[in-house]
N, C-alpha and C positions, 0 to 999 in steps of 0.2 A: 504493500500500500504506500509506504513512504517513498519507495523508489519510483512508483507510478506518479505520485504527486510531484516529486522533484523533476522528473522528465517533462511532465505537462507544464510546470511552471517555467522551465527553461525554454521550451518550444514556444509557449504563449508569449513570453517576454520578447523573444526574437521577432515573432510575427507582429506583436503590438508595436515594437520599435520601428519596424519597416513600415507599418501602417501609418505611424505618426509622420514619417518623412513624406509619404505620398499625400496625406491629407494636408500637410503644411504647404506643399508646392501647389496643390489645387486651391487652397484657401488664399494663398498669396496672389493668385491670378484670377480670383473670382470677380474682382471689381477694382475700382480706382479709389484708394483711400484719400486722394487729394481732390476728389470731385467737388466737394463743398468748398474747399479753400479756393479753387479756381473760379468759383462763382462770385467771389468777392470783387469789388471794383479794382481795376488795375492800379497798381501803385505799391507803395511800401507795405500797406496792410496785407495785400495778397501775397507778396513775396515773403513777408515775415511769417504768415500762417503756413505757407508751403514749406519754408525752411524748418519751422518748429515741428511739423508733422514728420517731415523727412528725417530729422534728427531723432525724434522720439521712436519711430518705427524702423530706423536704419534702412530706409528705402534706397539709399545710395550704394548699398552692398548687394552682392548676388544673393539669390534666394536661398541657396544651400548654406551660405555663411550665416544668414539670418536664422535658418533652421537650427544650426548647431549652437548659435547664441541662445535661442529659445530653449533647446534641449538642456544645455548646461544650467540655465536658470530654473527650469522646471524640476530638475533633479534635486535642487536645493529648496524647492517649495515655492519659488517665485514665478508666477505665471505672467509677469509683466503688466503693461498698461494697454488700454485700448486706444483708439484713434483720438479720443478726446482727453486722454491722460488719466482716466479713471482706473483704479486698481482692479485688475481682473480677478484677483483673489477675493476681494470684497464682493464683486459681482457674482462670482461663482458661489460664494457662501450663501448669499440671499436667494439665488436661483435654485440651488440644491434644496434648501429648506422648503421653498414653495412647491417644488416638484414633488418632494417626498409627501407633503401634505396632500397634494392633488392625486397622485397615482397610487400611494401606498394603500389607502383604504379601498379604493376601487379594485386594485389587483388582488388583495387578500380576500375581499368579499366575492369577487368573481371566481377565484380558485375554490374557496370553501363551498359556496352555494352551487357553483357549476358542477363540481365533482359529486356533491350530494344528489342533485337532481339527475345527473347522468347515471348514477348507480341505481336510483329508484326507477328511472325510466327503463334501464336494462332489465331489472327484475320484473317489471310489468310490461314486457315486450308485446307490442301490438295492442295494448289496452288503450282505453280512451285517454288515460294520462300520458302514455307514451306518444300517441299521435298528436296530442295537444302540445306536448313539450317539443316534439319535432317541428311542428308548424311554427311555434313561437321562436324556436332557435333559428330557423331559416329566415323568418321575417326580420328579426333584429339584426342578424348577421348581414343582411342585404341592405339595411338602411344606411344612408350616408350620415356620418357622425355630426357634421355641421347642421344637418337638417333636424336630427334628433335633439341636439342641444338647443336649437332655436325653438322647437316645439315645447321643450321643457321650460324654457324661460317664459313663454306665453301662457301655457295652460297649467303649469305647476306653480311657478313663482308668482306671477301676477294674479292669476285667478285664485290661488290659495291664499295669498295675502288679502285679497278682497273678501274672501269667504270668512277669514278669521276675524273680520270686523263684527260679524254676527254668526258665529259658528253653529249653525243648525243643519241637521241632515234631513233632507226630504225623505218621505216614505219610499219613493221609488229608488232613491240612492241606497237606502238601507237594504231594500230587497235585492238590488243588483249586487251589492257587495256580499251579502249573505249567500246569494246564489253561487257566486264564484267560489267562496270558501267551502260551501257544502259540496259542490262538485269535486273540488280538490280532495277533501276528506274522504268522500266516497270512492274516489279513484285509488286512494292509498290502501283501502281495506282489501284483504285477501279473504275471499269467501264467496258464497252464493249471492244471487241477486237480492234475496231478502235482507242479508246483512248489509249490503251496499245501500239499499233503499232506506233501511233503518238509520244507518249512519248519516245519510243525506238529510233526512227529516230532522234528526236531532241536532245536527250541525246548523242547519238553516234556521230552526227556531231559536237555538241558543244565540247565534250571531245576531239575529234580528232583535232579540231582547236586549243583548248587550249594547248594540249600537244605539237603540232607542233610549236606553237608560243614560248612556254617556251624553247623547245629544240633549236630552231634557234637563239634565243636571248641570249643564254648562261645563262639562269636563274638558272639552277641547279648548276653551278659553283659559282655563286654569288647571292644567293637567297634573297628574301625580299618581303614583301607584298605591302608596300606603302600605302599612305593615301586613295587612291581610293578603293583598295580592303578592307582595314579596314572599310571604310564607308559602303560599300555594305554588308559586313559580319555583322556589327553592326545592320544595318536596318533589315537584314534577321533574326538575333537573336531576335530583338524586335518583329517582326511578329510571329516568332515561339513560343516564350515564352507567348505572349499574347493569341495566339490560344490555347496553352496548358492549361492556367489557367482560361481563361474566354470566349474562343471562338473567332472566327474571325469576328470582327466588326471594320471597319476602323474608325468609329467616336466615339467609346466607350472611357470612361475615362482611362481604363487600356491600350488601344493602345496609347493614347496620352502620358501617363506616360512613357511607354516603349520607345516611340520615343524620348521623351525628355531625357531620360537616355542615349539612343544611341547617340544623338547629343552632350550631355555633355561629353561622352567618346571620341567621335571623336575630340572635341575641346581640351580635355586634352592630346591627342596624339601629338598635335602641341605645346601646351603651356608648357608641361612638358619635352620638348626635352632636355634642359640642365640637368635636374634632372636625366633623364633616360640614360644619356650617360655612366655613370659608377656608378650605385647605389650600395647599399649593401642590404642584406636580410631584415634588419630592415626597410629600406626605402620602399621596396616592400610591406612588411606586413602592414606598416602604410598607404600606398596608397590604399591597398585593404580595410582596415577598413574605410578610408575616403570615398571611392567609395560606400561601402555598406550604410554608413550613409547618404550621399548626395542623393542616389537613393531612400532610404527609405523616406526621406523628400519629394522628388518629387512625389512618389506614394501617400504619405499621403495627400499632398496638391491637387493633380489633381484627386484623386480617388473619392472624395466626400464621403458622408455617405454610399451610397449604394454599391459602387464599391471599397471601400478603400482597403480591404484585397487583392483582385486580382490585383489591381493597384500596391500596394506595392510589391507583389511577382513578377509581370512582370518587374517592374523597377529595383529591386535589382538584379534579375537574368540577365537582359539585361546588366546592368552596369558591373557586375562581368565577364560576358562573353566577353564584349568588352575589358575589362582590360586584360583578358587572350589572346585575339587576338593581342593586342598591345605588350604584353610580348613575344608572339611567333614571332612577326615581329622583335623585337629587337634581339632575338636569331638568327634568320635567317640572319640578316644583319651582324652578327659577324662570320658567318660560313666560309667565305673565309679566313679571317685572322687566324681563329682557325685551319683550314685545313693546311695552310702554316706552322703553328707552329708544327703541327703533321706530317710534311713531306708528306702531301697528303693522310694520312691514318686516317681519322676522326672517323671511326667506330672501336672501340676496341674490342678485344676478351678475354683479360686477366685482372683481377683485377677490383677494384672498382674506380680507379682513376689513373691518370698519376703521377708518383712520382715527387715531387718537382716542380709541374706545377705552373707557375706564369703567370697570365693573368688578364684581366678585369673581372667584375662580369659576363658578358655575355659569355665570353670565358670559364670561369670556369664552368658556367652552361652547356655549350655545352660539356665540358669534362665529366661532370657527366652524361649527356644524352647519350653520345657516349659509355660510359661503361655500362650504364643501359639498353640500347636498346635491345641487344640480350637476356640477361637473362630474362628481363621483357616480351619480346615477347614469349619466350619459356614457361614460367610459364602461361602466359595469354592464349595461344592456348589450353593448357590442361584444365585449370580451366573454360574457357569460355564455353566449351561444357557442363559442369555440370550445370552451371547456366541457360544456354539456355534451356536445356531439362526440368529441374525442373520448370522453369517459364512457359514454354509452357504447361506442364501437369497440373500445378496448375490453370492456367488461363482457360483452356478448362473445367476443373471441375467446376470452379466458374461460368463461363458464362452460364452453363446449370441450374443454381439454379433458384428457383421461383422468388426471389427478383430482379434478373437481368431482367427476362422477364417482371416483373411488372414495373420496371423502364422504360423499352422501351415502354411498353403499355401506360404509363402516358405521353409519348411524350418528355422525356428528350433527350437532344442532345447525340449523340453517344460518344462524348468526355467525357461528364459527366458520362455516363454509364460505360465507360471503366476505367477512372481514379478514380472516387469516389466510385464506387460500386464493380466493378470486380477486379481491380488491388489492391485495399487496402486489400481486403480479400484474394486475391491470394498471397500476400506477406508473409502470416503467415508461411507457410513451408519454404519459401526462407529465412526468418529471422533466423530460426533454422540452416539452412545450412550455412548462412553467419557468424553467431556467432561462429560456430565450425571451419569454415575455417579460419577466422581471428585469432582465438586463436591458432590453430595448426601452421599456417605459421609463427607465432612469434618465433617458435622454429627453424626456419631456413629451407632453401631448400637445403638439403644435396647434392643431385645429381647435382643440378644447380650450387651450390657453387664449387663443385669439378670440373665440366667441364669448368667453366669460371674463375677458380682460385681466388675465393673470400674467404677471411678469416672472417667468420661471425659465427653465432650461431651454424650452423651445423658443421663447421670445429672444433669449440671448443669442441663440444660433441664427435666427432670422436677422437680428440687428447686425451681427457680424457679417453675414452674407451681403446685406444691403449696403453696408458701409465699406465693403472690401477689406475688412479688418481680420487678419488671421488669428489674433490672440484670443478673442472670445470663442471662435470656432474650435481652436485647439483645446481650450478649457472644456468645452462641450464634449469633444471627442475623448478626452482623458477620462471623464466620468462615464460616458455612455459605453465606450470601448472597454474600459476597465471593468465595468459592471458585467458586461457580456462575458468576458474572459473568466471572471470570478464565479459567476453563477453557473456557467457551463462546467467549470471544474467541480463545483459542489454537486451538480447533477451526475457527473461521472462517479463521484464517490458514493452518492446515494444509490446508484445501481447495485453496488455490492451489498448494501444492507437490505434492499428490497428483494433481491434474488441472489441467494448464495452461489448459484451456478455461474454467475458472472465473476470472473477473476480479473482484478485490475493490475496484477503484477505478473 
């Protein structure tokens, strides 16, 4: 393994170094950095501007000399200045931060949700759910990103902000939402027609009652979960994670560990109220680490020798999930005050944040969420289709293999067959796609940034191209190219863990 990593690092470094030379030559010839200076009135001002830019960018030297000058500075961490004299290091720092905010949430959600839907679709092959997912995936994949982003700005941001002024749901809207939820729940049920019809009716009635109650009580104007909903969600999470890792057994050690973690999370929601009123990011991170440690100890003590691994997994995931629910509840409780600070327009359409915004930790978090919601949704709708289709195709291919049929013939539970045998091997092509996708999105989402007015990596690249300035272009390439090399290396290493038959050395 170490020899493989060393060889890959050496080859990747050589390829990356050669690529920087090619990109620098192309960037140096993409435009004229003196174009704006030449538009000044003839005279000393024009000559001085041309001389200043020429000296700053070393335009009087051959392109390869300029490349080696840049390479020497880059190796020391200095990326130079752009055509206007601004530090490229400072530009890159701001651009990378904005890009991470923009693409990280969209990419993670696309991967998690896309793989989940793809697995469910493969398990329900040719069912109504599978056909609906297939239709939706092809629909979203074929839509132009700029058009989706524009529609989201009009029909989600503007119309939603208008609706929040008097948030009441019409009966036909309640019925339509409940219909889609009920159809989805019925499609998930494995059984005869009677079971699916019963599930549809129960889900439809329950969703109609819930939406009507939320609308009539004004919940959408001043939302919040409350300790009762937090408790129900924590218990449901404990049951779900235990079922995933060890199977549904109400008296098993993993179930007891997960329930204990859920109870500890519910108690912490009450006991930590003073701490959570206005914390900071370091406090939230520390609480997450403490949660993982406490839940690990709970799983270790209650799991015993036989069930210790699954008990630890169930407890840790339940604890972190409960913490996420508590975090969401705190954000929702601050929604009304944040909406008032924004003049009743909480969903934003331009930029990565409100200029000079001053608020509590939760209000600042809502401000970030409000600016991230639309671009994240736009990127997610397009990427989600790719992960869904690849996962479905990979799972269908793996599920027809002999070792999967053997696992079923041996009497293994379907959960074990799907998660341990089918999904693990089906993730190998998804790993390749994920590594490439994460590496490329680090370069920024140029179209999305343009539509939503973000100044991130994509905008820095376009500005460098339009100004004929190689320094921002090279900074962009260092981040984007380096991310592609790094994540492809991680993908190669992950192959060995997903499939022991793959040997890397």
